[in-house]
N, C-alpha and C positions, 0 to 999 in steps of 0.2 A: 513512627512508621507511617508512610504514605502508601497505602495499598491501592492497586489498580487491577481491574479485570481486563486482560488483554486476550484478544481472539484473532486468529487468522484463518480464513476460509480456504478450503482445499477441495473445490468442487468442479464439476464439468459444466461447460457452457455449451448449450445446444443451439439449434437453429431458430427456436421459438423465443423471441425476445421477451414476450410477456411472461412466459414460464420462467425464464432466467431471473427477471425482476422479482417475481413472486417468491422464488427460492431465497433471494437475498432478504426480502422483506420478512419472510417467516423466520429467518435466522436472527435478524435484528430483534424481532419480538422475543425470541427465545432467550437472548442474552440479557435482556432487562436493563434496568437503570444503571447509568454511569459506566457501562461497558464501552470499550474502545475496540472497534472491529475493522480489520483490513481484508479486502477482497482481492482475488486475482485480477490481473489487468483485463480491461474490456470485458468484464464478467457478464455484462448485460447482452452483448451482441457477438462476442468474438471479433476478429478483425474484419469480417464481413466486407471484403473488398468489392464484391459484386452488389452490395446493398448499402453503400455508404450513405446515400441520401436518406434511405429508410432508417438506418441506424441513428443518424443525426437527429431526425425528427422524433424518433422514439426516446432519445436522450432528454428531450424537453419534458415529455411525460414522466420519465423516470426521475428527473430532478425534482419535480413537484411531489411525486410519491415518496421519495426518499427524505425530502424535507419534512413531510408529514410524519413519516415513520420515526425519524430521529427526534422530533418534537414529542410525539406520543410516548415513546419509551425512554426519553431523556438520556440518550446515549450518543455515541460518535461513530461515524462510518467513513472510512477512507476507501475510495474506489476510483476507477477511471472509466471514461466513456468517450465515444466518438461524437464530436461536435463540429459544426461548420461556422466559420466566420470569414467574411469578405471573400466568399466563394472558395475557401480553402478548408480542408478538414484537419482537425487537430485531435490528438489523443490527450484528453484533459483529465488530470487528477483533481478530484474535488474532496473536500473535507466537510461532511455534514455533521453539524454539532448542535444538538438540541433545537432543531428547527431553523438553523441558519447555515449557509455556506460560508465558512470562516476562512477558507483558503482555496486557491485554485492555481494550478501550474500545468503547462503543456509539456509533453515529452520533448526533451531537447535532443537526446541521443537516439536517433532512429536506427533500427536494426536492418542493416543492408542485406543480410542473408535472407531476411523475410520480405524484402522489397518494400519496406515501410516508406522509404523515401519516394517511391512512385505514387503513393496514395496520401501521405500526410505531409503537412508543413511542420518543420521543426519549431519547437517553442523557444522562447528566449531563456538562455541559461540563467539570467538574473532572477527569473521567477522561482528558481529552486532555492528555497530559504526556509526561515522558521515560521511556525505558527503555534498558537497556544491552545492547549486543551486543559481546562480546569487548572490553570496555573502551571502546567508543565510545558517545557519548551520542546517542540516536536519538529520533525522534518520528514520528507519523503523522497524516494527515488522510484522511477518507473523502469522495471525490468533491465534492459540493456545498460541503463545508466549506472547500474551496480558495478560495472567494470571500470569506471572512470574515477581514479583516485583524486583527481582535482575536485570532483563533486563531493567526495568524502570530506575534504578540507573545507568546502563551502558550507557544510552543515555541521561542522565540528562544534560541539557545545550543546547539541540537542540531547534531551533526556531519553527520548524515544524516536527511533527512525523506522519508518514504514517502507516496505518494499512491495509493490504490487507488480506481479509478473505473469507472463506467459512464456516460461523458460523451457526450452526443448529437452527431451529425455536424453539426447546424445551428449549433452553437456551438464548433466545432473550434478556431478561432483563440483563443477565450477560454481554453480548456484549455491550449493551448501557451504563450500569453502569461503567464497566471497562474503556471504551473509554473516558467517561467524567472524571472519576477519574484520568486517565493518564494525561489529559490536566491540571487539577487542581493541581495535585501533582508536575508535571514538569513545570508548568506555561508556557505552550507551546500551539501552535495550534496543534490540532489532526485532521487528515483527514482520516476517517475510511470508507473503501469501502467494502461492503459485497454483496454476491450474492443474486439475486432475484429468484433463482430456488425454486421449490415448497416446498422443505424441509428446505430451508434456511430462516434465520431470517430477512433479509433486515436490517433495522436499520442503514443504512449508514448515516454518519453525518460529518459536519465540526464544530469543537468545539473550542471556544476561550480560551485563558489562564485563563480567569475569570470563565470559565465553561458554557458559553452560548452555547446552542446547536442549530444548524441549520440542520433539517432533514425533510424528507417527504417520507414515505414508498409508496406513490402512484406514485412517479416519478422514471424514470430510471437513474437519476443523481441528485446530489446536487451541487449547485454552490454558491460561495460567494466571493465577493471582500473584502479582509481583510487588516487592517493596521498592518504590521508586528511589528511596534514599540510597539504594545500592550504587547509583551513579556517583553520588557525592563521596561515598565511602571509598569507591574504587579510585576516584580521581585524587583523593587525599593519600591513599595507600601507595599508589604508583603515580606520582605527580609528573605528568607529561605536558603540563601547561594548559590543559583543557579547563574551560570555565566551569566552576561549581555553581549550579543553579538552585539546587534544593537544600 
């Protein structure tokens, strides 16, 4: 048995960037060694369209602080933040692992209903791929990207897939259905973290390769110790051609 402590945060993001960061740091400390934690999308700032320069500058500080935090507590954090490169803003997902950034990808599928295309540059689709956490093959999608089945194919073979989201309340059932379907189709664990802001859907969950869902909209986080070998058992039980990694 290869057990892992998985966590997805389900918290509100306020206007105070420093307070948002402190909230994440405190939770990382609480989870302890070897935990793997996923936060909602842009948890440090929200979309902050009127404060993009400020948010991107704050992301520099946040990166240093989260590097220190992941090193101190020897765990892993998956989050997204607003960053600027070549005079353009990106919504970047970063994986902080025991004091290092081991993976970075920019949001490729921008959400037109939220006017993201007016404020962000789309990332390269090829950045969406695999990264390794303690020998486990992992991948991530950012919010709206969950709707694109071609991206499911691109990360097929991951043991754990993280989804960092700010998903609207009006489409709550879509988020929950798609997250569960991603786990079943890819025979992988899915850790889906959504915002608890008033207009957001919550629905954060940890889902097994068999499709069992652990969620609780009344809590500010979901936690589950899982047996990663369930991915290989599921892929042997119902062989759909997905690579067995563990």
